[in-house]
All heavy atoms as an XYZ file, in Angstrom:
875
protein
N      42.439    -13.481      3.635
C      41.775    -14.222      2.590
C      40.393    -14.641      3.101
O      40.280    -15.187      4.195
C      42.625    -15.450      2.238
C      41.986    -16.324      1.185
S      43.086    -17.665      0.689
C      43.848    -16.910     -0.710
N      39.301    -14.385      2.329
C      37.961    -14.738      2.794
C      37.765    -16.244      2.829
O      38.340    -16.990      2.039
C      37.035    -14.085      1.768
C      37.879    -13.809      0.573
C      39.297    -13.715      1.045
N      36.928    -16.659      3.790
C      36.609    -18.083      3.886
C      35.769    -18.501      2.689
O      34.947    -17.739      2.202
C      35.792    -18.354      5.153
C      36.617    -18.497      6.381
C      35.767    -18.926      7.556
O      34.940    -19.854      7.417
O      35.946    -18.315      8.610
N      35.985    -19.727      2.225
C      35.158    -20.221      1.130
C      33.834    -20.709      1.692
O      33.715    -21.036      2.868
C      35.880    -21.356      0.391
O      36.101    -22.426      1.277
N      32.830    -20.744      0.818
C      31.510    -21.222      1.227
C      31.608    -22.693      1.580
O      32.403    -23.436      0.992
C      30.521    -21.012      0.086
N      30.817    -23.151      2.545
C      30.865    -24.565      2.911
C      30.396    -25.420      1.739
O      29.539    -25.017      0.964
C      29.899    -24.669      4.089
C      29.004    -23.483      3.979
C      29.819    -22.416      3.312
N      30.993    -26.586      1.600
C      30.555    -27.484      0.527
C      29.631    -28.537      1.117
O      29.725    -28.884      2.294
C      31.757    -28.149     -0.143
O      32.452    -28.936      0.793
N      28.718    -28.993      0.307
C      27.747    -29.998      0.723
C      27.904    -31.205     -0.177
O      28.232    -31.073     -1.357
C      26.315    -29.453      0.577
C      26.051    -28.251      1.432
C      26.209    -26.971      0.934
C      25.637    -28.409      2.735
C      25.965    -25.868      1.718
C      25.382    -27.299      3.531
C      25.551    -26.026      3.029
N      27.654    -32.402      0.325
C      27.706    -33.587     -0.533
C      26.701    -33.455     -1.668
O      25.639    -32.857     -1.504
C      27.325    -34.738      0.404
C      27.561    -34.210      1.789
C      27.343    -32.730      1.708
N      27.030    -33.992     -2.828
C      26.147    -33.921     -3.994
C      24.775    -34.495     -3.653
O      24.662    -35.515     -2.976
C      26.758    -34.672     -5.163
N      23.755    -33.802     -4.096
C      22.390    -34.260     -3.875
C      21.747    -33.756     -2.603
O      20.562    -33.970     -2.379
N      22.503    -33.073     -1.744
C      21.932    -32.536     -0.508
C      21.009    -31.363     -0.831
O      21.289    -30.564     -1.719
C      23.025    -32.055      0.447
C      23.803    -33.170      1.094
C      22.970    -34.011      2.052
O      22.202    -33.452      2.865
O      23.096    -35.240      1.974
N      19.924    -31.243     -0.077
C      19.000    -30.133     -0.265
C      19.575    -28.894      0.407
O      19.881    -28.907      1.595
C      17.613    -30.455      0.326
C      16.987    -31.642     -0.408
C      16.691    -29.235      0.239
C      15.657    -32.084      0.181
N      19.722    -27.839     -0.364
C      20.220    -26.572      0.166
C      19.090    -25.563      0.350
O      19.263    -24.563      1.026
C      21.255    -25.984     -0.790
S      22.650    -27.087     -1.058
N      17.951    -25.827     -0.272
C      16.792    -24.951     -0.163
C      15.563    -25.650     -0.704
O      15.668    -26.523     -1.557
N      14.405    -25.268     -0.183
C      13.143    -25.835     -0.651
C      12.045    -24.797     -0.494
O      12.050    -24.029      0.468
C      12.783    -27.141      0.104
C      12.629    -26.905      1.587
C      11.528    -27.786     -0.454
N      11.140    -24.723     -1.478
C       9.941    -23.899     -1.350
C       8.813    -24.573     -2.105
O       9.044    -25.308     -3.051
C      10.169    -22.456     -1.799
C      10.487    -22.262     -3.246
C      11.717    -22.351     -3.835
C       9.574    -21.945     -4.304
N      11.626    -22.112     -5.181
C      10.319    -21.858     -5.501
C       8.200    -21.730     -4.360
C       9.733    -21.568     -6.723
C       7.625    -21.431     -5.585
C       8.387    -21.350     -6.744
N       7.596    -24.356     -1.634
C       6.400    -24.952     -2.213
C       5.654    -23.874     -2.986
O       5.348    -22.813     -2.438
C       5.485    -25.551     -1.116
C       6.252    -26.497     -0.196
C       4.264    -26.215     -1.741
C       6.834    -27.714     -0.860
N       5.349    -24.163     -4.263
C       4.650    -23.164     -5.072
C       3.138    -23.193     -4.825
O       2.647    -23.985     -4.030
C       5.000    -23.307     -6.558
C       4.451    -24.565     -7.220
O       3.512    -25.197     -6.687
O       4.959    -24.922     -8.300
N       2.406    -22.325     -5.507
C       0.962    -22.185     -5.296
C       0.178    -23.445     -5.627
O      -0.898    -23.671     -5.077
C       0.418    -21.003     -6.107
C       0.864    -19.655     -5.583
C       0.428    -19.405     -4.151
O      -0.732    -19.676     -3.807
O       1.268    -18.937     -3.358
N       0.682    -24.264     -6.534
C      -0.014    -25.507     -6.883
C       0.369    -26.654     -5.950
O      -0.293    -27.668     -5.915
C       0.254    -25.889     -8.341
C      -0.429    -24.953     -9.308
C      -1.929    -24.831     -9.030
O      -2.642    -25.816     -8.955
N      -2.397    -23.609     -8.850
N       1.477    -26.487     -5.232
C       1.886    -27.503     -4.272
C       3.098    -28.308     -4.700
O       3.436    -29.295     -4.054
N       3.771    -27.909     -5.762
C       4.993    -28.608     -6.151
C       6.159    -28.105     -5.308
O       6.236    -26.923     -4.979
C       5.308    -28.385     -7.631
C       4.318    -29.032     -8.563
C       4.755    -28.851     -9.995
O       5.051    -27.747    -10.429
N       4.796    -29.943    -10.732
N       7.070    -29.016     -4.985
C       8.254    -28.654     -4.205
C       9.389    -28.292     -5.162
O       9.714    -29.059     -6.061
C       8.674    -29.819     -3.323
N       9.969    -27.133     -4.970
C      11.123    -26.689     -5.751
C      12.343    -26.840     -4.847
O      12.393    -26.265     -3.757
C      10.949    -25.234     -6.184
C       9.816    -25.060     -7.136
N      10.008    -24.937     -8.483
C       8.470    -25.029     -6.927
C       8.828    -24.813     -9.081
N       7.881    -24.872     -8.146
N      13.300    -27.627     -5.312
C      14.480    -27.945     -4.509
C      15.730    -27.349     -5.124
O      15.926    -27.413     -6.340
C      14.660    -29.464     -4.424
C      13.456    -30.275     -3.980
C      13.735    -31.751     -4.151
C      13.112    -29.944     -2.551
N      16.595    -26.803     -4.291
C      17.940    -26.424     -4.697
C      18.847    -27.513     -4.141
O      18.896    -27.734     -2.928
C      18.322    -25.059     -4.130
N      19.521    -28.223     -5.036
C      20.369    -29.346     -4.644
C      21.824    -29.037     -4.947
O      22.143    -28.405     -5.955
C      19.957    -30.609     -5.404
C      18.507    -31.049     -5.235
C      18.167    -32.154     -6.229
C      18.261    -31.520     -3.825
N      22.705    -29.515     -4.088
C      24.140    -29.346     -4.341
C      24.585    -30.339     -5.410
O      23.999    -31.407     -5.575
C      24.930    -29.552     -3.057
O      24.721    -30.862     -2.570
N      25.606    -29.962     -6.144
C      26.177    -30.851     -7.161
C      27.590    -31.244     -6.736
O      28.187    -30.622     -5.854
C      26.244    -30.171     -8.542
O      27.195    -29.104     -8.476
C      24.890    -29.643     -8.975
N      28.130    -32.250     -7.397
C      29.492    -32.704     -7.097
C      30.514    -31.603     -7.371
O      31.567    -31.552     -6.728
C      29.814    -33.951     -7.906
N      30.204    -30.698     -8.317
C      31.117    -29.611     -8.666
C      31.031    -28.440     -7.695
O      31.764    -27.466     -7.832
C      30.822    -29.132    -10.091
N      30.124    -28.534     -6.704
C      30.004    -27.459     -5.725
C      29.001    -26.388     -6.095
O      28.852    -25.408     -5.382
N      28.302    -26.547     -7.205
C      27.281    -25.574     -7.584
C      25.908    -26.071     -7.132
O      25.818    -27.030     -6.377
C      27.319    -25.330     -9.094
O      27.019    -26.534     -9.784
N      24.872    -25.433     -7.596
C      23.500    -25.802     -7.246
C      22.712    -26.082     -8.519
O      22.961    -25.492     -9.557
C      22.791    -24.676     -6.481
C      23.504    -24.213     -5.233
C      23.384    -25.239     -4.109
N      24.044    -24.795     -2.911
C      25.284    -25.101     -2.584
N      26.027    -25.830     -3.380
N      25.817    -24.668     -1.461
N      21.741    -26.977     -8.395
C      20.804    -27.221     -9.483
C      19.408    -27.238     -8.895
O      19.229    -27.551     -7.721
C      21.100    -28.533    -10.209
C      20.896    -29.784     -9.371
C      21.234    -31.068    -10.121
O      21.650    -31.000    -11.283
O      21.072    -32.138     -9.527
N      18.420    -26.863     -9.703
C      17.040    -26.849     -9.228
C      16.282    -28.024     -9.811
O      16.437    -28.363    -10.982
C      16.327    -25.552     -9.618
C      14.928    -25.480     -9.033
C      14.225    -24.172     -9.316
O      14.865    -23.117     -9.252
O      13.006    -24.238     -9.597
N      15.489    -28.663     -8.976
C      14.611    -29.742     -9.402
C      13.232    -29.482     -8.829
O      13.096    -28.835     -7.798
C      15.115    -31.099     -8.931
C      16.370    -31.542     -9.626
C      16.638    -32.997     -9.397
C      17.880    -33.381    -10.212
N      18.233    -34.756    -10.050
N      12.233    -30.008     -9.504
C      10.862    -29.908     -9.023
C      10.416    -31.318     -8.644
O      10.630    -32.265     -9.399
C       9.937    -29.304    -10.097
C       8.502    -29.265     -9.613
C      10.415    -27.911    -10.484
N       9.816    -31.448     -7.478
C       9.373    -32.749     -6.985
C       7.887    -32.693     -6.652
O       7.364    -31.654     -6.252
C      10.168    -33.134     -5.731
N       7.238    -33.831     -6.806
C       5.828    -33.928     -6.447
C       5.687    -33.832     -4.932
O       6.563    -34.258     -4.188
C       5.261    -35.252     -6.951
N       4.584    -33.275     -4.508
C       4.314    -33.131     -3.076
C       2.807    -33.166     -2.874
O       2.065    -32.521     -3.604
C       4.890    -31.805     -2.568
C       4.462    -31.435     -1.179
C       4.718    -32.265     -0.102
C       3.787    -30.247     -0.950
C       4.318    -31.920      1.185
C       3.392    -29.892      0.332
C       3.651    -30.729      1.398
N       2.357    -33.944     -1.909
C       0.939    -34.000     -1.552
C       0.791    -33.523     -0.112
O       1.122    -34.254      0.820
C       0.393    -35.416     -1.702
C       0.354    -35.889     -3.127
C      -0.361    -37.210     -3.314
N      -0.207    -38.147     -2.213
C      -1.132    -39.025     -1.858
N      -2.258    -39.106     -2.501
N      -0.910    -39.863     -0.855
N       0.321    -32.291      0.087
C       0.155    -31.785      1.447
C      -0.773    -32.697      2.247
O      -1.662    -33.337      1.690
C      -0.480    -30.405      1.249
C      -0.294    -30.068     -0.179
C      -0.152    -31.350     -0.917
N      -0.569    -32.727      3.563
C      -1.353    -33.631      4.390
C      -1.774    -32.982      5.700
O      -1.199    -31.980      6.129
C      -0.590    -34.928      4.666
C       0.700    -34.721      5.426
C       0.713    -34.746      6.809
C       1.895    -34.500      4.755
C       1.905    -34.558      7.512
C       3.084    -34.314      5.441
C       3.092    -34.342      6.831
N      -2.788    -33.588      6.319
C      -3.248    -33.171      7.643
C      -3.724    -34.407      8.379
O      -4.173    -35.374      7.760
C      -4.379    -32.156      7.527
N      -3.594    -34.376      9.686
C      -4.121    -35.450     10.521
C      -5.524    -35.058     10.955
O      -5.765    -33.900     11.312
C      -3.238    -35.652     11.751
C      -1.881    -36.186     11.424
C      -1.548    -37.475     11.149
C      -0.662    -35.445     11.364
N      -0.196    -37.583     10.918
C       0.370    -36.343     11.045
C      -0.347    -34.099     11.545
C       1.693    -35.949     10.909
C       0.972    -33.707     11.403
C       1.969    -34.628     11.095
N      -6.442    -36.034     10.944
C      -7.836    -35.775     11.281
C      -8.281    -36.670     12.426
O      -7.889    -37.833     12.502
C      -8.748    -36.062     10.076
C      -8.369    -35.422      8.738
C      -9.313    -35.912      7.656
C      -8.386    -33.912      8.846
N      -9.149    -36.140     13.262
C      -9.749    -36.935     14.317
C     -10.944    -37.720     13.815
O     -11.370    -38.691     14.426
N     -11.488    -37.303     12.658
C     -12.657    -37.949     12.078
C     -12.563    -37.823     10.559
O     -12.375    -36.721     10.036
C     -13.924    -37.260     12.586
C     -15.206    -37.947     12.185
O     -15.186    -38.808     11.277
O     -16.249    -37.618     12.772
N     -12.695    -38.932      9.870
C     -12.611    -38.927      8.403
C     -13.702    -38.075      7.777
O     -13.545    -37.586      6.656
C     -12.672    -40.358      7.872
N     -14.791    -37.852      8.490
C     -15.904    -37.060      7.956
C     -15.495    -35.619      7.655
O     -16.148    -34.949      6.854
C     -17.069    -37.083      8.946
N     -14.428    -35.132      8.268
C     -13.945    -33.771      8.009
C     -13.627    -33.595      6.525
O     -13.833    -32.525      5.965
C     -12.701    -33.454      8.870
C     -12.056    -32.141      8.459
C     -13.069    -33.428     10.343
N     -13.165    -34.655      5.878
C     -12.788    -34.575      4.461
C     -13.900    -35.054      3.526
O     -13.733    -35.036      2.314
C     -11.533    -35.400      4.216
N     -15.023    -35.446      4.072
C     -16.121    -35.955      3.247
C     -16.581    -34.893      2.253
O     -16.712    -33.724      2.591
C     -17.285    -36.394      4.132
N     -16.769    -35.307      1.033
C     -17.264    -34.403      0.000
C     -16.201    -33.563     -0.675
O     -16.508    -32.814     -1.594
N     -14.961    -33.651     -0.224
C     -13.880    -32.884     -0.863
C     -13.227    -33.724     -1.956
O     -12.642    -34.771     -1.672
C     -12.825    -32.468      0.161
C     -13.213    -31.348      1.117
C     -12.102    -31.123      2.134
C     -13.488    -30.068      0.355
N     -13.322    -33.271     -3.170
C     -12.684    -33.959     -4.283
C     -11.181    -33.716     -4.229
O     -10.736    -32.599     -3.953
C     -13.255    -33.425     -5.598
O     -12.653    -34.068     -6.684
N     -10.400    -34.754     -4.466
C      -8.955    -34.601     -4.464
C      -8.309    -34.851     -3.122
O      -7.133    -34.536     -2.938
N      -9.055    -35.401     -2.162
C      -8.496    -35.722     -0.849
C      -8.612    -37.230     -0.634
O      -9.679    -37.805     -0.782
C      -9.231    -34.986      0.298
C      -8.680    -35.414      1.652
C      -9.108    -33.487      0.124
N      -7.481    -37.848     -0.321
C      -7.435    -39.282     -0.020
C      -7.220    -39.425      1.483
O      -6.303    -38.827      2.039
C      -6.277    -39.917     -0.782
C      -6.081    -41.383     -0.539
C      -4.836    -41.896     -1.249
O      -4.641    -41.582     -2.436
O      -4.053    -42.601     -0.583
N      -8.082    -40.214      2.131
C      -8.015    -40.386      3.583
C      -7.694    -41.840      3.897
O      -8.292    -42.747      3.325
C      -9.350    -39.982      4.255
C      -9.278    -40.189      5.754
C      -9.685    -38.539      3.931
N      -6.744    -42.035      4.793
C      -6.415    -43.391      5.222
C      -6.444    -43.465      6.737
O      -6.077    -42.522      7.435
C      -5.048    -43.842      4.690
C      -3.863    -43.160      5.351
C      -2.535    -43.592      4.777
O      -2.158    -43.135      3.727
N      -1.846    -44.466      5.485
N      -6.903    -44.605      7.240
C      -6.953    -44.812      8.679
C      -5.565    -45.181      9.185
O      -4.843    -45.955      8.556
C      -7.944    -45.920      9.033
C      -8.164    -46.061     10.524
C      -9.287    -47.021     10.878
O      -9.796    -47.710      9.977
O      -9.646    -47.066     12.058
N      -5.196    -44.614     10.328
C      -3.909    -44.892     10.948
C      -4.074    -45.920     12.057
O      -5.161    -46.075     12.618
C      -3.315    -43.601     11.521
C      -3.074    -42.487     10.506
C      -2.686    -41.194     11.225
C      -2.023    -42.886      9.491
N      -3.007    -46.591     12.384
C      -3.032    -47.550     13.493
C      -2.933    -46.791     14.808
O      -2.376    -45.705     14.863
C      -1.859    -48.520     13.372
C      -1.943    -49.399     12.152
C      -0.733    -50.296     12.061
C      -0.809    -51.128     10.788
N       0.367    -51.964     10.613
N      -3.437    -47.390     15.845
C      -3.311    -46.781     17.165
C      -4.605    -46.168     17.638
O      -5.604    -46.130     16.928
N      -4.543    -45.660     18.849
C      -5.741    -45.136     19.507
C      -5.664    -43.636     19.763
O      -6.413    -43.114     20.582
C      -5.963    -45.879     20.837
C      -6.176    -47.364     20.674
C      -7.396    -47.709     19.834
O      -8.433    -47.031     19.968
O      -7.305    -48.665     19.030
N      -4.774    -42.928     19.115
C      -4.623    -41.495     19.351
C      -5.807    -40.694     18.834
O      -6.705    -41.213     18.165
N      -5.821    -39.416     19.132
C      -6.891    -38.520     18.690
C      -6.920    -38.443     17.167
O      -7.988    -38.455     16.567
C      -6.692    -37.110     19.287
C      -6.954    -37.139     20.777
C      -7.577    -36.100     18.595
C      -6.694    -35.825     21.477
N      -5.765    -38.348     16.551
C      -5.681    -38.198     15.094
C      -5.554    -39.579     14.461
O      -4.461    -40.073     14.255
C      -4.518    -37.274     14.726
C      -4.682    -35.909     15.347
C      -3.916    -35.528     16.439
C      -5.634    -35.030     14.858
C      -4.087    -34.277     17.027
C      -5.811    -33.780     15.440
C      -5.037    -33.411     16.516
O      -5.211    -32.183     17.085
N      -6.677    -40.188     14.144
C      -6.709    -41.563     13.631
C      -6.746    -41.632     12.118
O      -6.795    -42.703     11.546
C      -7.935    -42.286     14.191
C      -7.958    -42.262     15.708
C      -8.125    -43.555     16.418
N      -8.031    -44.759     15.661
C      -9.063    -45.568     15.424
N     -10.258    -45.279     15.861
N      -8.873    -46.677     14.752
N      -6.745    -40.488     11.459
C      -6.865    -40.455     10.007
C      -5.815    -39.517      9.428
O      -5.501    -38.483     10.011
C      -8.259    -39.973      9.595
C      -9.343    -40.799     10.196
C      -9.965    -40.599     11.402
C      -9.896    -41.983      9.660
N     -10.875    -41.581     11.628
C     -10.873    -42.448     10.570
C      -9.676    -42.709      8.488
C     -11.622    -43.591     10.348
C     -10.425    -43.842      8.264
C     -11.381    -44.272      9.191
N      -5.288    -39.887      8.261
C      -4.333    -39.047      7.539
C      -4.954    -38.682      6.199
O      -5.347    -39.567      5.442
C      -3.007    -39.787      7.324
C      -1.921    -39.030      6.566
C      -1.476    -37.792      7.344
C      -0.730    -39.948      6.308
N      -5.070    -37.387      5.947
C      -5.655    -36.902      4.694
C      -4.558    -36.307      3.828
O      -3.843    -35.406      4.264
C      -6.726    -35.857      4.979
N      -4.415    -36.818      2.605
C      -3.488    -36.274      1.613
C      -4.294    -35.551      0.546
O      -5.266    -36.106      0.027
C      -2.676    -37.386      0.932
C      -1.509    -37.833      1.708
N      -1.483    -39.007      2.416
C      -0.295    -37.257      1.906
C      -0.312    -39.144      3.001
N       0.420    -38.092      2.713
N      -3.893    -34.356      0.217
C      -4.561    -33.587     -0.825
C      -3.780    -33.717     -2.131
O      -2.553    -33.772     -2.127
C      -4.657    -32.122     -0.420
N      -4.502    -33.756     -3.236
C      -3.875    -33.889     -4.548
C      -3.091    -32.638     -4.939
O      -2.129    -32.722     -5.704
C      -4.937    -34.188     -5.605
N      -3.482    -31.481     -4.406
C      -2.817    -30.220     -4.746
C      -3.001    -29.230     -3.600
O      -3.867    -29.404     -2.734
C      -3.403    -29.636     -6.030
N      -2.206    -28.200     -3.602
C      -2.252    -27.210     -2.525
C      -3.619    -26.534     -2.382
O      -4.091    -26.371     -1.247
C      -1.146    -26.178     -2.743
C      -1.047    -25.186     -1.617
C       0.128    -24.274     -1.789
N       0.176    -23.285     -0.738
C       1.186    -22.482     -0.534
N       2.238    -22.538     -1.301
N       1.159    -21.601      0.436
N      -4.287    -26.135     -3.472
C      -5.601    -25.507     -3.286
C      -6.607    -26.437     -2.592
O      -7.406    -25.982     -1.763
C      -6.047    -25.182     -4.718
C      -4.766    -25.039     -5.486
C      -3.853    -26.059     -4.870
N      -6.555    -27.720     -2.869
C      -7.445    -28.688     -2.225
C      -7.098    -28.788     -0.743
O      -7.978    -28.815      0.118
C      -7.332    -30.069     -2.908
C      -8.147    -31.114     -2.177
C      -7.730    -29.983     -4.370
N      -5.816    -28.829     -0.444
C      -5.345    -28.880      0.951
C      -5.821    -27.651      1.728
O      -6.319    -27.752      2.842
C      -3.817    -28.973      0.953
C      -3.188    -28.712      2.291
C      -3.169    -29.678      3.280
C      -2.594    -27.478      2.565
C      -2.590    -29.443      4.512
C      -2.007    -27.230      3.786
C      -2.006    -28.217      4.754
O      -1.439    -27.966      5.972
N      -5.675    -26.482      1.121
C      -6.088    -25.246      1.795
C      -7.591    -25.239      2.055
O      -8.044    -24.769      3.091
C      -5.637    -24.034      0.987
C      -4.132    -23.867      1.057
C      -3.579    -22.796      0.134
O      -4.327    -22.265     -0.721
O      -2.368    -22.498      0.253
N      -8.371    -25.796      1.125
C      -9.812    -25.907      1.340
C     -10.098    -26.858      2.509
O     -10.963    -26.586      3.341
C     -10.510    -26.395      0.074
C     -12.006    -26.500      0.219
C     -12.698    -26.990     -1.042
O     -12.024    -27.282     -2.046
O     -13.940    -27.090     -1.007
N      -9.361    -27.967      2.573
C      -9.542    -28.940      3.653
C      -9.344    -28.288      5.018
O     -10.191    -28.405      5.897
C      -8.578    -30.110      3.484
C      -8.471    -31.096      4.654
C      -9.765    -31.884      4.808
C      -7.297    -32.032      4.456
N      -8.255    -27.584      5.211
C      -7.982    -27.004      6.533
C      -8.847    -25.773      6.806
O      -9.215    -25.513      7.946
C      -6.479    -26.706      6.748
C      -5.663    -27.979      6.691
C      -5.952    -25.697      5.765
N      -9.210    -25.039      5.766
C     -10.038    -23.841      5.938
C     -11.493    -24.195      6.246
O     -12.145    -23.539      7.054
C      -9.955    -22.971      4.678
C     -10.746    -21.676      4.745
C     -10.656    -20.850      3.462
N     -11.198    -21.578      2.323
C     -10.487    -21.972      1.262
N      -9.207    -21.703      1.171
N     -11.046    -22.639      0.276
N     -11.998    -25.244      5.597
C     -13.413    -25.590      5.718
C     -13.712    -26.622      6.807
O     -14.862    -27.036      6.949
C     -13.941    -26.101      4.372
C     -13.833    -25.098      3.247
C     -14.641    -23.831      3.479
O     -15.711    -23.908      4.114
O     -14.180    -22.758      3.057
N     -12.713    -27.033      7.561
C     -12.958    -27.994      8.641
C     -13.935    -27.376      9.641
O     -13.815    -26.196      9.990
C     -11.655    -28.353      9.335
N     -14.909    -28.159     10.091
C     -15.877    -27.620     11.057
C     -15.182    -27.127     12.326
O     -14.185    -27.695     12.759
C     -16.765    -28.824     11.371
C     -16.546    -29.795     10.270
C     -15.155    -29.543      9.757
N     -15.734    -26.075     12.897
C     -15.164    -25.545     14.138
C     -15.189    -26.622     15.214
O     -16.173    -27.333     15.384
C     -15.947    -24.324     14.622
C     -15.278    -23.654     15.789
C     -15.841    -22.279     16.083
O     -16.325    -21.628     15.148
O     -15.783    -21.883     17.246
N     -14.073    -26.777     15.891
C     -13.960    -27.778     16.941
C     -13.503    -29.142     16.452
O     -13.254    -30.028     17.257
N     -13.385    -29.312     15.130
C     -12.929    -30.601     14.593
C     -11.456    -30.799     14.932
O     -10.672    -29.845     14.962
C     -13.124    -30.650     13.079
N     -11.081    -32.038     15.188
C      -9.685    -32.365     15.480
C      -8.931    -32.457     14.153
O      -9.029    -33.443     13.435
C      -9.598    -33.674     16.248
N      -8.213    -31.384     13.819
C      -7.420    -31.312     12.599
C      -6.075    -30.711     12.968
O      -6.015    -29.693     13.656
C      -8.104    -30.427     11.521
C      -7.254    -30.335     10.269
C      -9.497    -30.940     11.192
N      -5.002    -31.333     12.510
C      -3.668    -30.804     12.788
C      -2.823    -30.947     11.529
O      -2.969    -31.911     10.779
C      -3.022    -31.562     13.946
C      -1.820    -30.824     14.522
O      -1.629    -29.617     14.224
O      -1.051    -31.445     15.274
N      -1.940    -29.991     11.307
C      -1.059    -30.026     10.150
C       0.240    -29.322     10.490
O       0.305    -28.542     11.429
C      -1.726    -29.393      8.920
C      -2.107    -27.958      9.085
C      -1.364    -26.861      8.762
C      -3.335    -27.448      9.612
N      -2.042    -25.711      9.062
C      -3.263    -26.037      9.580
C      -4.492    -28.034     10.117
C      -4.290    -25.223     10.019
C      -5.516    -27.213     10.567
C      -5.410    -25.832     10.508
N       1.250    -29.621      9.712
C       2.577    -29.022      9.918
C       2.679    -27.767      9.067
O       2.339    -27.770      7.885
C       3.690    -30.015      9.519
C       3.644    -31.239     10.428
C       5.062    -29.342      9.564
C       4.584    -32.346      9.996
N       3.148    -26.697      9.682
C       3.395    -25.462      8.978
C       4.849    -25.107      9.204
O       5.333    -25.327     10.299
C       2.508    -24.332      9.528
C       1.021    -24.692      9.493
C       0.264    -23.696     10.307
N      -0.636    -23.940     11.359
C      -0.880    -24.975     12.117
N      -0.232    -26.051     12.022
N      -1.791    -24.978     13.038
N       5.549    -24.617      8.251
C       5.160    -24.337      6.874
C       5.154    -25.614      6.025
O       5.671    -26.657      6.447
C       6.225    -23.356      6.394
C       7.447    -23.739      7.148
C       6.939    -24.200      8.515
N       4.622    -25.487      4.826
C       4.538    -26.650      3.938
C       5.906    -27.208      3.577
O       6.041    -28.401      3.317
C       3.758    -26.295      2.667
C       2.265    -26.088      2.867
C       1.605    -25.670      1.555
C       1.609    -27.327      3.420
N       6.911    -26.384      3.585
C       8.264    -26.873      3.298
C       8.683    -27.919      4.325
O       9.335    -28.913      3.989
C       9.262    -25.705      3.255
C       9.091    -24.794      2.066
C       7.946    -23.796      2.170
O       7.309    -23.667      3.236
O       7.678    -23.120      1.155
N       8.299    -27.723      5.578
C       8.598    -28.715      6.617
C       7.812    -29.999      6.384
O       8.316    -31.094      6.631
C       8.286    -28.146      7.999
O       9.165    -27.082      8.290
N       6.585    -29.876      5.906
C       5.801    -31.067      5.548
C       6.514    -31.860      4.459
O       6.613    -33.077      4.535
C       4.415    -30.664      4.997
C       3.340    -30.616      6.009
C       1.967    -30.616      5.359
O       1.727    -31.244      4.344
N       1.054    -29.893      5.982
N       6.994    -31.150      3.435
C       7.685    -31.836      2.343
C       8.902    -32.599      2.877
O       9.111    -33.764      2.540
C       8.131    -30.866      1.243
C       9.043    -31.566      0.260
C       8.506    -32.384     -0.724
C      10.425    -31.492      0.374
C       9.333    -33.096     -1.582
C      11.249    -32.191     -0.474
C      10.694    -32.981     -1.452
O      11.503    -33.705     -2.290
N       9.706    -31.959      3.697
C      10.912    -32.602      4.224
C      10.574    -33.840      5.036
O      11.243    -34.882      4.915
C      11.730    -31.604      5.052
C      12.363    -30.464      4.258
C      12.907    -29.399      5.200
C      13.441    -30.980      3.313
N       9.528    -33.770      5.848
C       9.105    -34.937      6.626
C       8.620    -36.049      5.699
O       9.022    -37.201      5.835
C       7.999    -34.540      7.605
C       7.400    -35.694      8.417
C       8.433    -36.246      9.390
C       6.168    -35.216      9.174
N       7.781    -35.704      4.746
C       7.206    -36.674      3.817
C       8.304    -37.348      2.981
O       8.254    -38.546      2.729
C       6.205    -35.977      2.907
C       5.352    -36.884      2.071
C       4.318    -36.077      1.308
O       4.687    -35.388      0.373
N       3.075    -36.143      1.739
N       9.285    -36.590      2.549
C      10.367    -37.109      1.709
C      11.488    -37.740      2.545
O      12.453    -38.281      1.995
C      10.943    -35.999      0.834
N      11.362    -37.641      3.873
C      12.394    -38.137      4.791
C      13.763    -37.535      4.468
O      14.772    -38.231      4.383
C      12.439    -39.665      4.771
C      11.199    -40.293      5.337
C      11.301    -41.803      5.361
N      10.224    -42.394      6.122
C       9.076    -42.807      5.592
N       8.849    -42.679      4.311
N       8.146    -43.355      6.357
N      13.746    -36.218      4.268
C      14.974    -35.463      3.957
C      15.119    -34.330      4.950
O      14.218    -34.031      5.724
C      14.905    -34.877      2.532
C      14.673    -35.850      1.400
C      15.882    -36.589      0.891
N      17.031    -35.817      0.550
C      17.366    -35.426     -0.672
N      16.583    -35.702     -1.693
N      18.481    -34.774     -0.889
N      16.257    -33.671      4.909
C      16.489    -32.491      5.739
C      17.361    -31.526      4.981
O      18.027    -31.881      4.005
C      17.113    -32.872      7.071
C      18.441    -33.566      6.946
C      18.869    -34.112      8.301
N      20.038    -34.928      8.117
C      21.207    -34.690      8.688
N      21.358    -33.673      9.496
N      22.230    -35.476      8.469
N      17.359    -30.281      5.448
C      18.215    -29.270      4.835
C      19.621    -29.438      5.343
O      19.849    -29.814      6.461
C      17.718    -27.873      5.175
C      16.417    -27.467      4.531
C      15.974    -26.115      5.069
C      16.567    -27.377      3.021
């Protein structure tokens, strides 16, 4: 007799992917053992060594972080295309760091896991 598929508690994330606009698509387990899809808001982010890296970019919100580390600023983009412009157009040598893939960013931001 074949083994049955493992069951997950209702509401657990079984899958996640980020679309071209930056929305998170989630596959969630249900109490009946099936899956349902939900779409969640997501704002991609990057850590910056200097807030000036995001200067002039519409749709980017920058906040100063506490502490004395290299990455003293957190930049949130309103949508994925804005985020991609932020990381693509950063000056060479600028201190910019981000989590790849975006699905991992979503999980960290939402404080969830697969």
